C-alpha positions in Angstrom: 74.5 100.9 68.2 73.3 100.7 71.9 70.6 103.0 73.0 73.1 104.6 75.5 75.9 104.9 72.9 77.0 108.3 71.9 77.7 109.0 68.3 81.4 109.9 68.0 82.9 112.1 65.4 86.1 111.2 63.6 88.0 113.7 65.7 86.7 112.1 68.9 87.8 108.7 67.7 91.3 110.0 66.8 91.6 111.5 70.3 90.5 108.3 72.0 92.9 106.2 70.0 95.8 108.5 70.9 94.8 108.5 74.6 94.4 104.7 74.7 97.9 104.5 73.5 99.3 107.0 75.9 97.1 108.4 78.6 99.9 110.6 80.0 100.3 112.7 76.8 100.2 116.4 77.4 97.2 118.3 76.0 99.5 120.3 73.7 101.0 117.1 72.2 97.6 115.4 72.0 96.3 118.5 70.1 99.2 118.5 67.7 98.8 114.8 66.9 95.1 115.2 66.5 95.3 118.3 64.4 93.4 120.5 66.8 94.1 123.7 68.8 95.0 123.1 72.4 91.7 124.6 73.6 89.6 122.7 71.2 91.4 119.5 72.2 90.9 120.2 75.9 87.1 120.8 75.3 86.7 117.6 73.3 88.5 115.5 75.9 86.6 117.1 78.7 83.3 116.3 76.9 84.4 112.7 76.4 85.1 112.4 80.1 81.7 114.0 81.1 79.9 111.7 78.7 81.5 108.7 80.5 83.2 107.6 77.3 86.5 108.1 79.1 85.9 106.5 82.4 89.3 107.0 84.1 93.0 107.1 83.5 95.2 104.3 84.9 98.7 102.8 84.9 98.9 99.3 83.5 100.9 97.1 85.8 102.7 94.0 84.7 101.4 91.6 87.4 104.2 89.0 87.0 107.0 91.6 87.2 105.2 93.1 90.3 105.5 89.6 92.0 101.8 88.6 91.5 102.3 85.0 90.3 98.8 83.5 90.3 96.5 84.3 87.3 93.3 82.4 86.6 90.0 82.5 84.8 87.3 81.5 87.3 83.9 80.3 86.2 81.1 80.6 88.8 77.6 79.2 88.7 74.9 80.1 91.1 72.4 77.5 92.6 69.5 79.5 91.3 69.0 82.9 89.9 67.5 84.3 93.1 67.8 88.1 92.8 69.2 88.4 96.3 72.0 85.9 95.5 72.8 87.7 92.3 72.8 91.1 93.9 75.0 89.9 96.8 77.4 88.2 94.4 77.8 91.3 92.2 78.2 93.7 95.2 80.8 91.5 96.9 82.8 90.6 93.8 82.9 94.2 92.8 84.8 95.0 96.0 87.5 92.4 95.7 90.9 93.6 94.4 91.8 90.1 93.2 89.0 90.2 90.7 90.2 92.2 87.7 87.2 91.5 85.5 83.8 89.9 86.0 81.3 89.1 83.2 77.8 87.8 83.4 77.6 85.3 80.5 75.5 82.7 78.8 76.6 79.1 78.7 77.5 76.7 81.5 78.7 79.3 84.0 76.8 82.4 85.1 80.0 84.5 85.6 83.5 84.5 84.3 86.1 86.3 86.4 89.8 87.1 85.8 91.5 86.8 89.1 95.1 87.5 90.1 96.7 86.7 93.5 100.2 86.7 94.9 100.4 82.9 94.8 98.3 79.7 95.1 98.0 80.1 98.9 96.5 83.5 98.4 94.1 82.2 95.8 93.1 79.4 98.2 92.4 82.0 100.9 90.3 84.0 98.4 88.3 80.8 97.6 87.7 79.6 101.1 87.5 82.9 102.9 85.4 84.7 100.4 84.0 83.0 97.3 82.8 79.8 98.9 81.1 81.8 101.7 78.9 83.8 99.3 75.2 82.6 99.3 74.0 80.8 96.3 77.3 79.6 94.9 76.8 76.2 93.2 80.0 75.6 91.3 83.4 77.2 90.9 85.8 76.1 88.3 89.3 77.5 88.0 91.3 77.6 84.8 94.9 78.5 85.4 96.5 81.0 83.0 99.7 79.4 81.8 100.9 82.2 79.5 99.5 85.6 78.4 99.0 85.5 74.7 97.2 88.8 74.3 96.1 91.2 76.9 94.8 94.5 75.6 92.9 97.4 77.1 92.4 99.6 74.0 88.9 99.5 72.3 89.0 99.3 68.5 87.6 102.6 67.3 
């Protein structure tokens, strides 16, 4: 277990599983499904939020149905691991709405990003107008997503 990890009780895990399945469930319904009183349920969920275990609540949007047709995994390597380049890369990528996920990794690439754009032209604008202009970028490799096989947000608890 990570040093920052918080030990969860079985009741907390049950609440988290239920909320991951449906974040819009009412407190009353959540309490009933978890076998808690409404007030105890509210207190536990509030504690999970304050501890940062529940980071936020969101709506999951089907990108293709929303007209966002370009989906890629982008591998980025930096020229050298100059701390200034790393800090700039992280700060700038964190602000881009096209970048859904970004992971620092081991292996051939330094970063792996999941990127969605309206279309190929929008992705090209993202590359040329943003990514290629960042200092320290050595290599960018794009892998097009042909089909979503599994895309999940729930953490196994």
